Every structure is written in C-alpha cells, then in structure tokens.
C-alpha positions in Angstrom: -17.7 38.5 -19.2 -18.2 34.7 -18.5 -14.9 34.1 -20.4 -13.1 36.5 -18.1 -14.5 35.0 -15.0 -13.4 31.5 -16.1 -10.0 32.7 -17.0 -9.6 34.6 -13.7 -10.8 31.5 -11.8 -8.3 29.4 -13.7 -5.4 31.8 -13.0 -6.3 32.0 -9.3 -6.4 28.2 -9.1 -3.1 27.6 -10.9 -0.8 28.3 -7.9 -2.9 25.9 -5.8 -2.8 23.2 -8.5 0.9 23.7 -8.8 1.4 23.3 -5.1 -0.6 20.1 -5.1 1.6 18.7 -7.8 4.8 19.7 -6.0 3.7 18.4 -2.7 4.2 14.7 -3.0 7.6 13.9 -1.5 7.0 15.3 2.0 5.1 13.6 4.8 3.0 16.7 5.5 1.6 16.5 2.0 -0.4 13.4 3.0 -2.9 12.5 5.6 -1.3 11.2 8.8 -1.6 7.4 9.0 -1.9 7.1 5.2 0.4 4.8 3.3 2.0 7.8 1.5 2.6 9.6 4.8 4.0 6.5 6.4 6.1 5.6 3.4 7.6 9.1 3.1 8.6 9.1 6.8 10.1 5.6 6.5 12.0 6.6 3.4 13.5 9.6 5.2 14.6 7.3 8.0 16.0 4.8 5.5 18.1 7.5 3.8 19.6 8.5 7.1 20.3 5.0 8.1 21.8 4.1 4.7 24.2 7.1 5.0 25.2 5.9 8.5 25.7 2.4 7.2 27.8 3.5 4.3 30.1 5.5 6.7 30.4 2.5 9.1 31.0 0.0 6.3 33.7 2.3 4.8 35.4 2.5 8.2 35.3 -1.3 8.5 37.0 -1.7 5.2 39.6 0.8 6.1 40.1 -0.9 9.5 40.5 -4.3 7.8 42.8 -3.0 5.2 45.0 -1.3 7.9 45.8 -4.5 9.8 49.4 -4.3 10.8 51.9 -6.3 8.8 55.1 -7.6 10.2 57.8 -10.0 9.0 55.7 -12.9 10.5 52.4 -11.9 9.0 51.2 -12.3 5.4 51.0 -9.2 3.1 47.4 -8.2 2.5 46.5 -8.5 -1.1 43.3 -6.5 -1.0 41.1 -9.6 -1.5 39.4 -9.2 1.8 38.6 -5.5 1.4 37.3 -6.2 -2.2 35.2 -9.0 -0.9 33.7 -6.8 1.7 32.9 -4.1 -0.9 31.4 -6.6 -3.3 29.4 -8.3 -0.5 28.0 -5.0 0.7 26.8 -4.1 -2.8 25.2 -7.6 -3.1 23.6 -7.2 0.3 22.0 -3.9 -0.7 20.5 -5.6 -3.8 19.4 -8.6 -1.8 17.7 -6.3 0.8 15.8 -4.4 -1.9 14.5 -7.6 -3.5 13.8 -9.4 -0.3 11.8 -6.4 1.0 10.0 -5.8 -2.2 8.7 -9.4 -1.9 7.8 -8.9 1.7 5.8 -5.8 0.8 4.0 -7.6 -2.0 3.2 -10.6 0.2 1.2 -8.4 2.6 -1.6 -8.4 0.1 -2.2 -4.7 1.0 -3.6 -2.3 -1.5 -2.6 1.1 -2.7 0.8 2.3 -1.6 1.0 0.1 1.5 3.1 -2.7 -0.1 5.8 0.0 -0.8 5.5 1.3 2.7 5.9 -2.2 4.1 8.9 -2.8 1.9 10.6 0.4 3.1 9.9 -0.6 6.7 11.5 -4.0 5.9 14.6 -2.3 4.4 14.8 -0.1 7.5 14.7 -3.1 9.8 17.3 -5.1 7.8 19.5 -2.0 7.5 19.4 -1.5 11.3 20.5 -5.1 11.8 23.2 -4.7 9.2 24.5 -1.6 10.9 24.7 -3.4 14.2 26.6 -6.3 12.6 29.1 -3.9 11.0 29.6 -2.1 14.3 30.0 -5.4 16.1 32.6 -6.5 13.6 34.5 -3.3 14.1 34.4 -3.7 17.9 35.5 -7.3 17.6 38.5 -6.4 15.4 39.4 -3.6 17.9 39.5 -6.2 20.7 42.2 -8.2 18.9 45.8 -7.5 19.6 47.6 -5.7 16.7 50.0 -8.6 16.1 47.2 -11.1 15.8 44.7 -8.9 13.9 45.6 -10.0 10.4 45.1 -13.6 11.4 42.0 -13.3 13.5 39.9 -10.5 12.1 38.2 -12.8 9.6 36.3 -14.4 12.5 34.9 -11.0 13.4 33.5 -10.7 9.9 31.5 -13.9 9.8 28.2 -12.4 10.9 28.3 -10.2 7.8 27.7 -13.3 5.7 24.8 -15.0 7.5 24.1 -17.5 4.8 27.7 -18.8 5.0 28.0 -18.3 8.7 28.1 -22.0 9.6 30.4 -23.1 6.8 33.8 -24.2 8.0 36.8 -22.0 7.1 39.8 -24.1 6.1 
C-alpha cells in the first residue's frame, strides 16, 4: 500500500513538475520585480525593436540603392549598400559585446547582469532605430537629382566612431 501511495503522489505531481520546467520563458513564470521577470519582459521588447530596426534598415538600404541615376551622375556600384549591410551586422555584434560588458560591470548577482545587458541592448537599439529613421528622412529631403551626391552626409550618424573624420 505505501508503494501505491508514493506512486500515486508521484503521478499526481508530474504535471505540476512538467509545468514548472516548461514555464521559464514567460514573464508570468517569475515573481514580479525579479531579474528573470524583468529580463524576459526586456527580451520581448528587444525582439520587437530588433524586428522594427531590421525593417527600417532594409528600407534605408533600398532607398540608398534606388538613388536616381542620370547622365551627369555616377553609376552606383553597390559599394554603399554593401557597406551599410556590413556595418549593421558589425553594429549588432558590437552592441551585444558592449552590453554584455555593461551588464557584467554592474557587479549584480544572479540573473541581473543579463537583465541589465538586455536593457542596454534595448537602449542602444532604440537610438540606432532613431538614427536610421533620421537618415531616411534626411535622404528624402534631398532633391532627386542631388541625392546620389549628398545622401552620404545623411548616413554619417550611423558611423559614430568615424563621424568626425573628413570625407575626401
């Protein structure tokens, strides 16, 4: 009889144990205010922001690549659009490393460094989205005949470390 009671108790507890193991990737799985709750919420925001950033960046690349060409303007060779793609990939890697360091520098325990790193990625991502949108607006403000010559100036804020370097 004790064997049956133990087996019955174990079988009754299995669904609960299974639920506890499955519930790790949703904010409601964690106490409000905990690092895991905060981190999951921030990660959801970051996913949404990164999708929005990817769409905006793709639109920027298409916009830059579609600059009108006339007999007086140079033929685009794709170098600028390739550079924008490569720079965005590099920026995403930079953001991850930079924010991982920021999270670690907090000295916090548990999952807090990861939550702080995600918050950092969210902040940098929001700034990057604003810069991409500003570049698109700037390009739109240039007359079509001058766009191929002047759009580069609109893209300078996307390269903050080289922002002050002279362009020949």
